[in-house]
Structures are given as structure tokens and as C-alpha cells.
DRENPA-3360 file (N, C-alpha, C; in nm, 2 decimals, always signed):
BEGIN
1 = MTHADIIS = -5.22/-1.52/-0.13/-5.15/-1.56/-0.25/-5.01/-1.61/-0.21 ~ -4.97/-1.72/-0.27/-4.84/-1.78/-0.24/-4.73/-1.75/-0.33 ~ -4.61/-1.78/-0.29/-4.50/-1.77/-0.38/-4.52/-1.84/-0.51 ~ -4.57/-1.96/-0.50/-4.60/-2.04/-0.62/-4.70/-1.97/-0.72 ~ -4.80/-1.90/-0.66/-4.90/-1.83/-0.74/-4.83/-1.73/-0.83 ~ -4.74/-1.65/-0.76/-4.66/-1.55/-0.84/-4.58/-1.60/-0.94 ~ -4.50/-1.71/-0.91/-4.41/-1.76/-1.01/-4.48/-1.83/-1.12 ~ -4.60/-1.88/-1.10/-4.67/-1.95/-1.21/-4.70/-1.85/-1.32;
9 = VIEAYASP = -4.72/-1.72/-1.28/-4.74/-1.61/-1.38/-4.62/-1.59/-1.46 ~ -4.50/-1.58/-1.39/-4.38/-1.56/-1.45/-4.35/-1.68/-1.55 ~ -4.37/-1.80/-1.51/-4.34/-1.92/-1.59/-4.44/-1.93/-1.70 ~ -4.56/-1.88/-1.69/-4.66/-1.88/-1.80/-4.61/-1.79/-1.91 ~ -4.54/-1.68/-1.87/-4.49/-1.58/-1.97/-4.36/-1.63/-2.02 ~ -4.27/-1.68/-1.94/-4.14/-1.73/-1.98/-4.11/-1.87/-1.93 ~ -4.15/-1.96/-2.01/-4.14/-2.10/-1.96/-4.00/-2.15/-1.94 ~ -3.97/-2.21/-1.83/-3.83/-2.26/-1.80/-3.79/-2.36/-1.91;
17 = TLQESWDN = -3.88/-2.42/-1.99/-3.84/-2.51/-2.10/-3.76/-2.43/-2.21 ~ -3.76/-2.30/-2.21/-3.69/-2.22/-2.31/-3.55/-2.19/-2.27 ~ -3.51/-2.22/-2.14/-3.38/-2.18/-2.10/-3.27/-2.27/-2.17 ~ -3.15/-2.21/-2.18/-3.04/-2.28/-2.24/-2.99/-2.39/-2.15 ~ -2.93/-2.49/-2.21/-2.89/-2.61/-2.13/-2.79/-2.58/-2.01 ~ -2.71/-2.47/-2.03/-2.61/-2.43/-1.93/-2.67/-2.34/-1.82 ~ -2.80/-2.31/-1.83/-2.86/-2.20/-1.75/-2.91/-2.26/-1.61 ~ -2.95/-2.17/-1.52/-3.01/-2.22/-1.40/-3.13/-2.13/-1.36;
25 = TGWQVTPS = -3.22/-2.12/-1.46/-3.35/-2.06/-1.44/-3.43/-2.14/-1.34 ~ -3.50/-2.08/-1.25/-3.58/-2.15/-1.15/-3.56/-2.10/-1.01 ~ -3.61/-2.18/-0.91/-3.59/-2.14/-0.77/-3.45/-2.15/-0.73 ~ -3.40/-2.05/-0.66/-3.27/-2.04/-0.61/-3.26/-2.06/-0.46 ~ -3.36/-2.01/-0.39/-3.37/-2.02/-0.24/-3.51/-2.03/-0.20 ~ -3.55/-2.13/-0.13/-3.68/-2.15/-0.07/-3.67/-2.18/+0.07 ~ -3.66/-2.09/+0.16/-3.64/-2.11/+0.31/-3.74/-2.21/+0.37 ~ -3.87/-2.20/+0.32/-3.97/-2.29/+0.38/-4.07/-2.34/+0.28;
33 = GTTDLCTG = -4.02/-2.36/+0.16/-4.10/-2.41/+0.05/-4.16/-2.30/-0.03 ~ -4.24/-2.33/-0.13/-4.30/-2.23/-0.22/-4.45/-2.20/-0.20 ~ -4.50/-2.26/-0.09/-4.64/-2.24/-0.06/-4.67/-2.14/+0.05 ~ -4.56/-2.07/+0.09/-4.58/-1.96/+0.19/-4.66/-1.85/+0.12 ~ -4.73/-1.77/+0.21/-4.80/-1.66/+0.16/-4.70/-1.55/+0.12 ~ -4.72/-1.49/+0.01/-4.62/-1.39/-0.04/-4.67/-1.25/+0.01 ~ -4.57/-1.18/+0.08/-4.60/-1.05/+0.14/-4.57/-0.94/+0.05 ~ -4.50/-0.97/-0.06/-4.46/-0.86/-0.16/-4.34/-0.91/-0.24;
41 = VITCLDIT = -4.32/-0.85/-0.35/-4.21/-0.89/-0.45/-4.12/-0.78/-0.48 ~ -3.99/-0.81/-0.48/-3.89/-0.72/-0.53/-3.83/-0.78/-0.66 ~ -3.82/-0.70/-0.76/-3.77/-0.75/-0.89/-3.63/-0.68/-0.91 ~ -3.54/-0.75/-0.97/-3.40/-0.70/-0.99/-3.33/-0.77/-1.10 ~ -3.22/-0.71/-1.14/-3.13/-0.78/-1.24/-3.04/-0.88/-1.17 ~ -2.97/-0.83/-1.06/-2.88/-0.92/-0.99/-2.92/-0.93/-0.84 ~ -2.90/-1.05/-0.79/-2.92/-1.07/-0.64/-2.79/-1.03/-0.57 ~ -2.80/-0.93/-0.48/-2.69/-0.89/-0.40/-2.74/-0.88/-0.25;
49 = PAVVDEAR = -2.65/-0.88/-0.16/-2.69/-0.86/-0.02/-2.78/-0.73/+0.00 ~ -2.74/-0.63/-0.08/-2.82/-0.50/-0.07/-2.96/-0.52/-0.12 ~ -2.98/-0.60/-0.22/-3.12/-0.63/-0.27/-3.20/-0.71/-0.16 ~ -3.14/-0.80/-0.10/-3.20/-0.88/+0.01/-3.24/-0.79/+0.12 ~ -3.15/-0.70/+0.16/-3.18/-0.60/+0.26/-3.30/-0.51/+0.22 ~ -3.30/-0.47/+0.10/-3.41/-0.38/+0.05/-3.54/-0.46/+0.06 ~ -3.54/-0.59/+0.02/-3.66/-0.67/+0.02/-3.71/-0.68/+0.17 ~ -3.62/-0.70/+0.26/-3.66/-0.72/+0.40/-3.72/-0.58/+0.45;
57 = AKGCNLII = -3.65/-0.47/+0.42/-3.70/-0.34/+0.46/-3.84/-0.31/+0.41 ~ -3.87/-0.35/+0.29/-4.00/-0.32/+0.23/-4.10/-0.43/+0.26 ~ -4.07/-0.53/+0.34/-4.16/-0.63/+0.38/-4.20/-0.73/+0.27 ~ -4.10/-0.75/+0.18/-4.12/-0.85/+0.07/-4.05/-0.98/+0.10 ~ -4.11/-1.09/+0.08/-4.05/-1.22/+0.11/-4.02/-1.30/-0.02 ~ -4.03/-1.23/-0.13/-4.00/-1.30/-0.26/-3.92/-1.20/-0.35 ~ -3.80/-1.25/-0.40/-3.72/-1.17/-0.49/-3.72/-1.24/-0.62 ~ -3.74/-1.17/-0.73/-3.74/-1.23/-0.87/-3.63/-1.16/-0.94;
65 = SHHPLIFR = -3.53/-1.23/-0.99/-3.41/-1.17/-1.05/-3.40/-1.23/-1.20 ~ -3.32/-1.16/-1.28/-3.29/-1.21/-1.41/-3.17/-1.30/-1.40 ~ -3.06/-1.25/-1.35/-2.94/-1.33/-1.34/-2.96/-1.43/-1.22 ~ -2.93/-1.56/-1.24/-2.94/-1.65/-1.13/-2.85/-1.62/-1.02 ~ -2.89/-1.64/-0.90/-2.80/-1.62/-0.78/-2.70/-1.73/-0.78 ~ -2.74/-1.85/-0.81/-2.65/-1.96/-0.81/-2.64/-2.01/-0.95 ~ -2.52/-1.98/-1.01/-2.50/-2.00/-1.15/-2.39/-2.10/-1.18 ~ -2.27/-2.06/-1.13/-2.15/-2.15/-1.16/-2.14/-2.25/-1.04;
73 = GLRSITGA = -2.23/-2.25/-0.95/-2.22/-2.35/-0.84/-2.15/-2.29/-0.72 ~ -2.20/-2.32/-0.60/-2.13/-2.28/-0.48/-2.07/-2.40/-0.41 ~ -1.94/-2.40/-0.39/-1.87/-2.51/-0.33/-1.88/-2.51/-0.18 ~ -1.92/-2.39/-0.12/-1.94/-2.38/+0.02/-2.02/-2.25/+0.04 ~ -2.08/-2.24/+0.16/-2.16/-2.12/+0.19/-2.11/-2.07/+0.32 ~ -2.01/-1.99/+0.31/-1.94/-1.93/+0.43/-1.96/-1.78/+0.45 ~ -2.02/-1.72/+0.35/-2.03/-1.58/+0.35/-1.92/-1.50/+0.30 ~ -1.83/-1.57/+0.23/-1.71/-1.51/+0.18/-1.73/-1.42/+0.06;
81 = GNAEQAVI = -1.83/-1.45/-0.02/-1.86/-1.37/-0.14/-2.00/-1.32/-0.14 ~ -2.03/-1.23/-0.24/-2.17/-1.17/-0.25/-2.28/-1.27/-0.26 ~ -2.26/-1.37/-0.34/-2.36/-1.47/-0.36/-2.39/-1.55/-0.23 ~ -2.28/-1.59/-0.16/-2.30/-1.66/-0.04/-2.36/-1.57/+0.07 ~ -2.32/-1.45/+0.08/-2.39/-1.36/+0.17/-2.53/-1.34/+0.14 ~ -2.57/-1.33/+0.02/-2.71/-1.31/-0.02/-2.79/-1.44/+0.02 ~ -2.74/-1.56/-0.01/-2.80/-1.68/+0.03/-2.83/-1.69/+0.18 ~ -2.73/-1.66/+0.26/-2.74/-1.66/+0.41/-2.84/-1.56/+0.45;
89 = SAIRSGIA = -2.83/-1.44/+0.40/-2.92/-1.33/+0.44/-3.07/-1.37/+0.41 ~ -3.09/-1.42/+0.29/-3.22/-1.46/+0.24/-3.28/-1.57/+0.33 ~ -3.20/-1.67/+0.36/-3.25/-1.78/+0.44/-3.29/-1.73/+0.58 ~ -3.20/-1.65/+0.64/-3.22/-1.60/+0.78/-3.35/-1.51/+0.78 ~ -3.37/-1.44/+0.67/-3.49/-1.35/+0.66/-3.62/-1.41/+0.61 ~ -3.61/-1.54/+0.57/-3.73/-1.61/+0.52/-3.77/-1.56/+0.39 ~ -3.67/-1.52/+0.30/-3.70/-1.46/+0.17/-3.67/-1.56/+0.06 ~ -3.76/-1.59/-0.02/-3.74/-1.68/-0.13/-3.69/-1.61/-0.25;
97 = IYSSHTAL = -3.61/-1.68/-0.34/-3.55/-1.62/-0.46/-3.58/-1.70/-0.58 ~ -3.63/-1.64/-0.68/-3.65/-1.71/-0.81/-3.58/-1.63/-0.92 ~ -3.52/-1.70/-1.02/-3.45/-1.63/-1.13/-3.51/-1.68/-1.26 ~ -3.53/-1.59/-1.35/-3.57/-1.63/-1.49/-3.47/-1.56/-1.58 ~ -3.38/-1.64/-1.63/-3.26/-1.59/-1.71/-3.29/-1.61/-1.86 ~ -3.23/-1.71/-1.92/-3.25/-1.73/-2.07/-3.39/-1.76/-2.11 ~ -3.47/-1.81/-2.01/-3.61/-1.83/-2.04/-3.68/-1.69/-2.07 ~ -3.64/-1.59/-2.00/-3.70/-1.46/-2.03/-3.63/-1.40/-2.15;
105 = DSTPGGVS = -3.51/-1.43/-2.17/-3.44/-1.39/-2.29/-3.51/-1.44/-2.42 ~ -3.55/-1.57/-2.41/-3.59/-1.64/-2.53/-3.74/-1.63/-2.56 ~ -3.82/-1.60/-2.46/-3.96/-1.60/-2.48/-4.01/-1.49/-2.57 ~ -4.11/-1.51/-2.65/-4.17/-1.40/-2.73/-4.21/-1.28/-2.65 ~ -4.16/-1.17/-2.68/-4.19/-1.05/-2.60/-4.09/-1.04/-2.48 ~ -3.98/-1.11/-2.49/-3.88/-1.11/-2.38/-3.79/-0.99/-2.39 ~ -3.67/-1.01/-2.33/-3.58/-0.89/-2.31/-3.54/-0.82/-2.44 ~ -3.50/-0.90/-2.54/-3.45/-0.84/-2.66/-3.57/-0.77/-2.73;
113 = HELGSRLG = -3.69/-0.83/-2.72/-3.81/-0.77/-2.79/-3.84/-0.63/-2.72 ~ -3.82/-0.63/-2.59/-3.84/-0.50/-2.51/-3.75/-0.40/-2.56 ~ -3.62/-0.43/-2.58/-3.52/-0.34/-2.62/-3.55/-0.29/-2.77 ~ -3.59/-0.39/-2.85/-3.63/-0.35/-2.99/-3.74/-0.26/-2.99 ~ -3.84/-0.28/-2.91/-3.96/-0.19/-2.90/-3.91/-0.05/-2.86 ~ -3.82/-0.04/-2.77/-3.77/+0.10/-2.73/-3.70/+0.17/-2.84 ~ -3.64/+0.09/-2.93/-3.57/+0.14/-3.05/-3.66/+0.17/-3.16 ~ -3.78/+0.13/-3.15/-3.88/+0.15/-3.26/-3.87/+0.05/-3.37;
121 = LTDMRPLS = -3.82/-0.07/-3.34/-3.81/-0.17/-3.45/-3.95/-0.23/-3.47 ~ -3.97/-0.27/-3.60/-4.10/-0.33/-3.64/-4.06/-0.47/-3.70 ~ -4.16/-0.55/-3.72/-4.15/-0.68/-3.79/-4.04/-0.76/-3.72 ~ -4.03/-0.76/-3.59/-3.93/-0.83/-3.51/-3.95/-0.98/-3.52 ~ -3.84/-1.06/-3.53/-3.85/-1.20/-3.52/-3.72/-1.25/-3.45 ~ -3.71/-1.37/-3.40/-3.60/-1.42/-3.33/-3.47/-1.41/-3.42 ~ -3.36/-1.37/-3.36/-3.23/-1.37/-3.43/-3.18/-1.52/-3.43 ~ -3.19/-1.59/-3.32/-3.15/-1.73/-3.32/-3.27/-1.81/-3.27;
129 = PSSVSPDA = -3.36/-1.86/-3.35/-3.48/-1.93/-3.31/-3.45/-2.04/-3.22 ~ -3.54/-2.06/-3.13/-3.53/-2.17/-3.03/-3.58/-2.31/-3.09 ~ -3.52/-2.41/-3.05/-3.56/-2.55/-3.10/-3.69/-2.59/-3.04 ~ -3.72/-2.52/-2.93/-3.85/-2.55/-2.85/-3.97/-2.49/-2.92 ~ -3.95/-2.37/-2.96/-4.07/-2.30/-3.03/-4.01/-2.20/-3.13 ~ -4.07/-2.21/-3.25/-4.02/-2.12/-3.36/-4.04/-1.97/-3.34 ~ -4.13/-1.94/-3.25/-4.16/-1.80/-3.22/-4.07/-1.74/-3.11 ~ -3.99/-1.83/-3.05/-3.90/-1.80/-2.94/-3.76/-1.80/-2.99;
137 = GLGVIGTI = -3.67/-1.75/-2.91/-3.53/-1.75/-2.94/-3.45/-1.64/-2.89 ~ -3.32/-1.64/-2.89/-3.23/-1.54/-2.84/-3.22/-1.43/-2.94 ~ -3.23/-1.30/-2.89/-3.21/-1.19/-2.98/-3.33/-1.17/-3.07 ~ -3.33/-1.05/-3.14/-3.43/-1.02/-3.24/-3.36/-0.95/-3.35 ~ -3.43/-0.95/-3.47/-3.39/-0.87/-3.58/-3.52/-0.81/-3.64 ~ -3.51/-0.68/-3.67/-3.62/-0.61/-3.72/-3.58/-0.49/-3.80 ~ -3.68/-0.40/-3.83/-3.65/-0.29/-3.92/-3.69/-0.16/-3.86 ~ -3.62/-0.06/-3.91/-3.65/+0.08/-3.87/-3.72/+0.15/-3.99;
145 = SGGITRAA = -3.85/+0.19/-3.97/-3.92/+0.25/-4.08/-3.85/+0.37/-4.13 ~ -3.82/+0.38/-4.26/-3.76/+0.50/-4.31/-3.61/+0.51/-4.30 ~ -3.56/+0.42/-4.21/-3.41/+0.43/-4.19/-3.37/+0.54/-4.10 ~ -3.24/+0.54/-4.06/-3.18/+0.63/-3.97/-3.03/+0.64/-3.99 ~ -2.98/+0.76/-3.98/-2.83/+0.77/-4.00/-2.76/+0.70/-3.88 ~ -2.63/+0.67/-3.91/-2.55/+0.60/-3.81/-2.54/+0.68/-3.68 ~ -2.51/+0.81/-3.70/-2.49/+0.90/-3.58/-2.62/+0.91/-3.50 ~ -2.73/+0.93/-3.57/-2.86/+0.94/-3.50/-2.90/+0.81/-3.43;
153 = FIETVKRA = -2.86/+0.70/-3.50/-2.90/+0.57/-3.44/-2.82/+0.54/-3.31 ~ -2.69/+0.58/-3.31/-2.61/+0.56/-3.19/-2.67/+0.64/-3.07 ~ -2.71/+0.76/-3.10/-2.78/+0.84/-2.99/-2.91/+0.78/-2.95 ~ -2.98/+0.72/-3.04/-3.11/+0.65/-3.01/-3.08/+0.53/-2.92 ~ -2.98/+0.46/-2.95/-2.94/+0.34/-2.87/-2.91/+0.39/-2.73 ~ -2.83/+0.49/-2.72/-2.78/+0.54/-2.58/-2.90/+0.58/-2.50 ~ -3.00/+0.64/-2.56/-3.12/+0.69/-2.49/-3.21/+0.56/-2.45 ~ -3.23/+0.47/-2.54/-3.31/+0.36/-2.52/-3.25/+0.27/-2.41;
161 = YDAPTVRV = -3.12/+0.26/-2.41/-3.06/+0.17/-2.31/-3.01/+0.24/-2.18 ~ -3.03/+0.38/-2.18/-2.98/+0.46/-2.07/-2.83/+0.44/-2.05 ~ -2.76/+0.43/-2.16/-2.62/+0.41/-2.16/-2.54/+0.54/-2.18 ~ -2.46/+0.57/-2.08/-2.38/+0.70/-2.09/-2.28/+0.70/-2.21 ~ -2.24/+0.58/-2.25/-2.14/+0.57/-2.36/-2.15/+0.43/-2.42 ~ -2.11/+0.41/-2.54/-2.11/+0.28/-2.60/-1.98/+0.26/-2.68 ~ -1.95/+0.13/-2.70/-1.84/+0.10/-2.79/-1.90/+0.07/-2.93 ~ -1.84/+0.12/-3.03/-1.90/+0.11/-3.16/-1.79/+0.10/-3.27;
169 = TQGPRETG = -1.82/+0.03/-3.38/-1.74/+0.02/-3.50/-1.79/+0.11/-3.60 ~ -1.71/+0.15/-3.70/-1.75/+0.23/-3.81/-1.85/+0.16/-3.90 ~ -1.83/+0.03/-3.91/-1.92/-0.05/-4.00/-1.87/-0.04/-4.15 ~ -1.94/-0.10/-4.24/-1.89/-0.11/-4.38/-1.89/+0.02/-4.46 ~ -1.95/+0.13/-4.41/-1.95/+0.25/-4.48/-1.97/+0.37/-4.38 ~ -1.93/+0.48/-4.42/-1.94/+0.60/-4.34/-2.07/+0.67/-4.36 ~ -2.14/+0.65/-4.47/-2.27/+0.71/-4.50/-2.37/+0.60/-4.54 ~ -2.49/+0.63/-4.54/-2.60/+0.53/-4.57/-2.68/+0.51/-4.44;
177 = DIHTVALC = -2.81/+0.50/-4.46/-2.90/+0.49/-4.34/-2.90/+0.34/-4.30 ~ -2.93/+0.33/-4.17/-2.95/+0.20/-4.11/-3.10/+0.16/-4.12 ~ -3.13/+0.05/-4.18/-3.27/+0.00/-4.19/-3.30/-0.13/-4.12 ~ -3.20/-0.22/-4.12/-3.22/-0.35/-4.05/-3.13/-0.36/-3.93 ~ -3.19/-0.39/-3.81/-3.11/-0.40/-3.69/-3.13/-0.53/-3.62 ~ -3.02/-0.59/-3.58/-3.03/-0.71/-3.49/-2.98/-0.67/-3.35 ~ -3.03/-0.74/-3.25/-2.98/-0.71/-3.12/-3.00/-0.83/-3.03 ~ -2.91/-0.84/-2.93/-2.93/-0.95/-2.83/-2.89/-0.89/-2.69;
185 = SGSGGEFI = -2.98/-0.90/-2.60/-2.95/-0.86/-2.46/-2.84/-0.94/-2.40 ~ -2.77/-0.89/-2.31/-2.66/-0.96/-2.24/-2.54/-0.98/-2.33 ~ -2.47/-1.09/-2.31/-2.35/-1.13/-2.39/-2.39/-1.20/-2.52 ~ -2.39/-1.13/-2.63/-2.44/-1.18/-2.75/-2.34/-1.18/-2.86 ~ -2.21/-1.18/-2.83/-2.11/-1.18/-2.93/-2.11/-1.29/-3.03 ~ -2.16/-1.40/-2.98/-2.17/-1.52/-3.07/-2.26/-1.51/-3.19 ~ -2.35/-1.41/-3.18/-2.45/-1.39/-3.29/-2.41/-1.28/-3.39 ~ -2.29/-1.23/-3.38/-2.25/-1.13/-3.48/-2.25/-1.18/-3.62;
193 = TTAITLRA = -2.20/-1.30/-3.64/-2.20/-1.36/-3.78/-2.34/-1.39/-3.82 ~ -2.43/-1.42/-3.73/-2.57/-1.45/-3.77/-2.63/-1.32/-3.82 ~ -2.60/-1.21/-3.75/-2.66/-1.08/-3.79/-2.60/-1.04/-3.93 ~ -2.48/-1.07/-3.95/-2.42/-1.04/-4.08/-2.48/-1.12/-4.19 ~ -2.50/-1.25/-4.16/-2.57/-1.34/-4.26/-2.71/-1.29/-4.30 ~ -2.78/-1.24/-4.20/-2.91/-1.19/-4.22/-2.92/-1.05/-4.27 ~ -2.80/-1.00/-4.31/-2.79/-0.87/-4.37/-2.84/-0.75/-4.28 ~ -2.81/-0.76/-4.15/-2.84/-0.65/-4.06/-2.74/-0.54/-4.09;
201 = DAYITSDV = -2.78/-0.42/-4.08/-2.69/-0.30/-4.09/-2.62/-0.28/-3.96 ~ -2.68/-0.31/-3.85/-2.62/-0.29/-3.72/-2.66/-0.40/-3.63 ~ -2.57/-0.43/-3.53/-2.59/-0.53/-3.43/-2.56/-0.47/-3.29 ~ -2.65/-0.48/-3.20/-2.64/-0.43/-3.07/-2.63/-0.54/-2.97 ~ -2.53/-0.54/-2.88/-2.52/-0.64/-2.77/-2.42/-0.59/-2.67 ~ -2.37/-0.68/-2.59/-2.27/-0.64/-2.49/-2.16/-0.74/-2.48 ~ -2.05/-0.71/-2.40/-1.94/-0.80/-2.38/-1.87/-0.84/-2.51 ~ -1.87/-0.76/-2.61/-1.80/-0.79/-2.73/-1.65/-0.80/-2.72;
209 = RYHDFLDH = -1.59/-0.90/-2.77/-1.44/-0.91/-2.76/-1.37/-0.82/-2.86 ~ -1.25/-0.78/-2.83/-1.17/-0.70/-2.92/-1.16/-0.76/-3.06 ~ -1.13/-0.89/-3.06/-1.11/-0.95/-3.19/-1.24/-0.97/-3.27 ~ -1.35/-0.97/-3.21/-1.48/-0.96/-3.28/-1.50/-0.83/-3.35 ~ -1.46/-0.72/-3.27/-1.46/-0.59/-3.34/-1.37/-0.59/-3.45 ~ -1.25/-0.64/-3.43/-1.15/-0.64/-3.54/-1.19/-0.72/-3.66 ~ -1.24/-0.84/-3.64/-1.28/-0.93/-3.75/-1.40/-0.89/-3.82 ~ -1.50/-0.83/-3.76/-1.63/-0.81/-3.82/-1.67/-0.66/-3.83;
217 = GQKIIIID = -1.59/-0.57/-3.77/-1.63/-0.43/-3.77/-1.64/-0.36/-3.90 ~ -1.58/-0.41/-4.01/-1.60/-0.35/-4.14/-1.71/-0.41/-4.22 ~ -1.78/-0.51/-4.16/-1.89/-0.58/-4.22/-2.03/-0.53/-4.17 ~ -2.03/-0.49/-4.05/-2.15/-0.45/-3.98/-2.12/-0.35/-3.87 ~ -2.21/-0.26/-3.84/-2.19/-0.17/-3.73/-2.22/-0.24/-3.60 ~ -2.12/-0.26/-3.52/-2.14/-0.33/-3.39/-2.14/-0.22/-3.28 ~ -2.25/-0.23/-3.20/-2.26/-0.14/-3.08/-2.27/-0.22/-2.95 ~ -2.17/-0.20/-2.87/-2.17/-0.26/-2.74/-2.21/-0.16/-2.63;
225 = TGHFESEI = -2.33/-0.19/-2.57/-2.39/-0.10/-2.48/-2.35/-0.12/-2.33 ~ -2.28/-0.23/-2.31/-2.26/-0.27/-2.17/-2.36/-0.37/-2.12 ~ -2.32/-0.46/-2.04/-2.41/-0.57/-2.00/-2.53/-0.52/-1.91 ~ -2.49/-0.44/-1.81/-2.59/-0.39/-1.72/-2.70/-0.31/-1.79 ~ -2.65/-0.23/-1.89/-2.74/-0.14/-1.96/-2.84/-0.22/-2.05 ~ -2.79/-0.34/-2.10/-2.88/-0.42/-2.19/-2.98/-0.50/-2.12 ~ -2.97/-0.52/-1.98/-3.06/-0.61/-1.91/-3.12/-0.55/-1.79 ~ -3.09/-0.43/-1.75/-3.16/-0.37/-1.63/-3.31/-0.35/-1.65;
233 = CTKSIFSR = -3.35/-0.35/-1.78/-3.50/-0.34/-1.81/-3.57/-0.47/-1.76 ~ -3.50/-0.58/-1.73/-3.57/-0.70/-1.69/-3.66/-0.68/-1.56 ~ -3.61/-0.59/-1.47/-3.69/-0.58/-1.35/-3.82/-0.51/-1.38 ~ -3.83/-0.43/-1.48/-3.96/-0.36/-1.52/-4.04/-0.46/-1.59 ~ -3.98/-0.56/-1.67/-4.06/-0.66/-1.73/-4.13/-0.75/-1.63 ~ -4.05/-0.80/-1.53/-4.11/-0.88/-1.43/-4.22/-0.81/-1.36 ~ -4.20/-0.68/-1.32/-4.30/-0.60/-1.25/-4.43/-0.59/-1.33 ~ -4.41/-0.57/-1.46/-4.53/-0.55/-1.55/-4.61/-0.68/-1.56;
241 = IISQKFPN = -4.54/-0.79/-1.57/-4.61/-0.92/-1.58/-4.69/-0.95/-1.46 ~ -4.63/-0.92/-1.34/-4.71/-0.95/-1.22/-4.82/-0.85/-1.20 ~ -4.80/-0.73/-1.22/-4.90/-0.62/-1.20/-5.02/-0.64/-1.29 ~ -4.99/-0.69/-1.42/-5.10/-0.71/-1.51/-5.20/-0.82/-1.46 ~ -5.14/-0.92/-1.39/-5.22/-1.03/-1.34/-5.28/-1.00/-1.21 ~ -5.20/-0.93/-1.12/-5.24/-0.90/-0.99/-5.22/-0.75/-0.96 ~ -5.31/-0.66/-1.01/-5.29/-0.52/-1.01/-5.29/-0.46/-0.87 ~ -5.34/-0.52/-0.77/-5.34/-0.47/-0.64/-5.23/-0.53/-0.55;
249 = FAVHMATC = -5.14/-0.60/-0.61/-5.04/-0.67/-0.53/-4.91/-0.58/-0.52 ~ -4.84/-0.59/-0.41/-4.72/-0.51/-0.39/-4.60/-0.56/-0.47 ~ -4.56/-0.49/-0.57/-4.45/-0.53/-0.65/-4.36/-0.40/-0.66 ~ -4.23/-0.42/-0.62/-4.13/-0.31/-0.62/-4.02/-0.35/-0.71 ~ -3.97/-0.25/-0.78/-3.84/-0.27/-0.85/-3.73/-0.22/-0.76 ~ -3.62/-0.30/-0.75/-3.51/-0.27/-0.66/-3.45/-0.13/-0.70 ~ -3.43/-0.05/-0.60/-3.38/+0.08/-0.62/-3.23/+0.09/-0.58 ~ -3.18/-0.01/-0.52/-3.04/-0.01/-0.47/-2.94/-0.06/-0.58;
257 = EQNPVAYI = -2.99/-0.11/-0.69/-2.90/-0.17/-0.79/-2.81/-0.06/-0.86 ~ -2.69/-0.08/-0.87/-2.60/+0.00/-0.94/-2.51/-0.08/-1.03 ~ -2.48/-0.02/-1.15/-2.39/-0.08/-1.24/-2.25/-0.11/-1.17 ~ -2.20/-0.23/-1.17/-2.07/-0.26/-1.11/-1.96/-0.20/-1.19 ~ -1.99/-0.16/-1.32/-1.89/-0.10/-1.40/-1.90/+0.05/-1.41 ~ -1.80/+0.13/-1.37/-1.80/+0.27/-1.38/-1.74/+0.32/-1.51 ~ -1.79/+0.43/-1.57/-1.74/+0.49/-1.69/-1.67/+0.62/-1.65 ~ -1.54/+0.63/-1.67/-1.46/+0.74/-1.62/-1.41/+0.82/-1.74;
% end
């Protein structure tokens, strides 16, 4: 089985045509092409030198990440930063790297849908539908059967996202159950007004700016889980996709990843 065989399964699930115009979904590093035999796969959120080391130690010559290794562009490869070190280490070790970023975010059953399922949302649909496919898009909006109190919902979010703490607004009222929930994995502050327009009771995302809390916090309950917490599930999504197609193939989820943000 080749690298290309593995990635064809990923792309069948999350087509690169769904990625945003600014994104860099696709191959990041191919030391000797994509037709090499694949000895094993490591899945992860972020490509770091530690992840490359783990792949090498486990005998895997393909890494699949959510965040692209090369995103804003590399002006040089000197080993000065984490991305450069990872590129150098991967090439020296003969390890290929592929990233599926907003393609996985937008595909039906993608990252936000996974999070919505963990929260028990039903009747999910895209929060911001894709122009490529009406069933695809960034974020989801859905309902909680029977509703849930604000306090109970916050605890549900923390458990579903494995978040030790969250940033949250009071919302438009102190009492009243939450029935409609919108969410977007990663940095989704731009969709707060969309969630309000669609009459969501709560909106979950990360990297929310102070002034977004200030401007919209009395209109909707905003919950910021943290970026890492909202997307670390991607490595399990990749692993599941591959294992369902190739049940006897070696797929490992990176164990060395740690949230770069500490909560004190």
C-alpha cells in the first residue's frame, strides 16, 4: 500500500476542493514522491519535531495532520523554527507529510459535526454552507432534545472538548434552557453574528476576541473552549477514516502532542 493509497481515502472523505482559498490542504513534504510503500501512519493536530520523532520511532513513514505544516510560507529552511526543524527531520527520515485543514472542517461529518455529536446535537446542518456543496460548510448548527440549562451545558461542553476551563458570556438571560446550538471548530469568531441571525442560544468556538465578547455577549451565550481543545479530535477522525478502509493497517494517533497553552 502506498502513501497515495492512504491519502486517496482521506481525500475521498474530505475533498481538497472544499478548502478555503487561503488554506494549504494537501501534501506538505514528499521526500521521494507519493508512490512509496507506506509503513505506517501517525495522525496529529500539529506537525512538530516531536511528532516526526514519534513517527520515526514507531516505524511510520507518513504523517497526517490537521494544521498544515507549511501555512504562511517558509522564506528559508535553516532549522531556526519548529516548522523548519520538522521539515528537515522529515526529509532526512524519509517521512511524508499530508495535511487536511479546512477540507476536513467543511466536509459533511467533519470536525464540527464530530464535536456536535459529542454534545448530543441533532438535526445538524452547516453553519456557513460551502459554495462547492450545499451539504458542506464551516461549523454546524443543531438542536439539543429537551433543552439544557446554561450551567449544565457549560459542563457538558467542558467534558466533550476535554477542556479544563472555558471563557463564557452570560448571554441574553440568566435563566432559560438552551435548545439551539451553533459551533465552529478552530477560530470561528467570524460566525458569531451568523449564529445570532440563526437564533442559536449558544455558540461554541475558540480564539474569540475581547470586543466580540463585549459586542455580542448579551445576545448569545458565547463559549470559547480554546483552539487545541476544539481540534485535537481531528487525529481520531483521521485514524477512524483509515482504519475503516484498511482495518489491519498500522495507524497511530500521536501521543506526544501537548497543548501549547497552559491554564494556571
